[in-house]
C-alpha positions as CSV (number, residue, x, y, z in Angstrom):
1,M,-36.7,0.5,-8.1
2,A,-40.2,1.3,-6.9
3,K,-40.7,2.5,-3.4
4,K,-42.3,0.0,-0.9
5,A,-45.8,1.1,0.0
6,K,-46.6,1.9,3.6
7,G,-48.3,-0.9,5.4
8,N,-51.9,-0.9,6.4
9,R,-51.1,-1.6,10.1
10,V,-49.9,1.5,11.9
11,Q,-49.1,2.4,15.5
12,V,-51.4,5.0,17.2
13,I,-51.4,6.8,20.5
14,L,-54.5,6.9,22.7
15,E,-54.8,9.8,25.2
16,C,-57.3,10.2,28.0
17,T,-59.8,13.0,27.3
18,E,-61.1,13.4,30.9
19,M,-57.7,14.1,32.3
20,K,-56.8,16.6,29.5
21,N,-60.0,18.6,30.0
22,S,-59.7,18.6,33.8
23,G,-56.3,20.3,33.8
24,M,-54.7,17.8,36.1
25,A,-50.9,17.2,35.8
26,G,-49.8,14.3,33.8
27,T,-51.5,12.2,31.1
28,S,-52.7,8.7,30.6
29,R,-51.5,7.3,27.2
30,Y,-51.6,3.9,25.6
31,V,-49.8,2.8,22.4
32,T,-51.6,0.3,20.1
33,T,-51.9,-0.7,16.5
34,K,-54.8,-0.4,14.1
35,N,-55.5,-1.4,10.5
36,R,-55.9,1.7,8.3
37,K,-58.1,-0.1,5.7
38,N,-60.6,-1.5,8.3
39,T,-60.7,1.6,10.6
40,P,-59.9,4.8,8.6
41,E,-61.4,7.1,11.3
42,R,-59.8,7.8,14.6
43,L,-60.1,5.3,17.4
44,E,-62.0,5.9,20.6
45,L,-61.7,3.2,23.3
46,M,-62.6,3.0,27.0
47,K,-59.3,2.3,28.9
48,Y,-58.2,2.3,32.5
49,N,-56.6,5.5,33.8
50,P,-54.3,4.7,36.8
51,V,-54.2,8.3,38.0
52,L,-58.0,8.7,38.1
53,K,-58.3,5.1,39.1
54,K,-61.3,4.5,36.8
55,V,-62.1,3.6,33.2
56,T,-62.2,6.7,30.9
57,L,-62.5,7.5,27.2
58,H,-59.2,7.5,25.3
59,K,-59.0,9.1,21.8
60,E,-56.4,8.7,19.1
61,I,-54.1,11.6,18.8
62,K,-51.7,12.6,16.0
């Protein structure tokens, strides 16, 4: 039997870049899904960071 191909829709983790660069304790992370065919590059979204209490840039991590 042939192996089933991986789906195009995968789960990704978005991590706050501002908090990581500032050296503060803790991280702001979101889990979301993306379609690999439509967006092959890494996601970058503006999301709310509850620790900093403002909207910051969140980038996809591996």
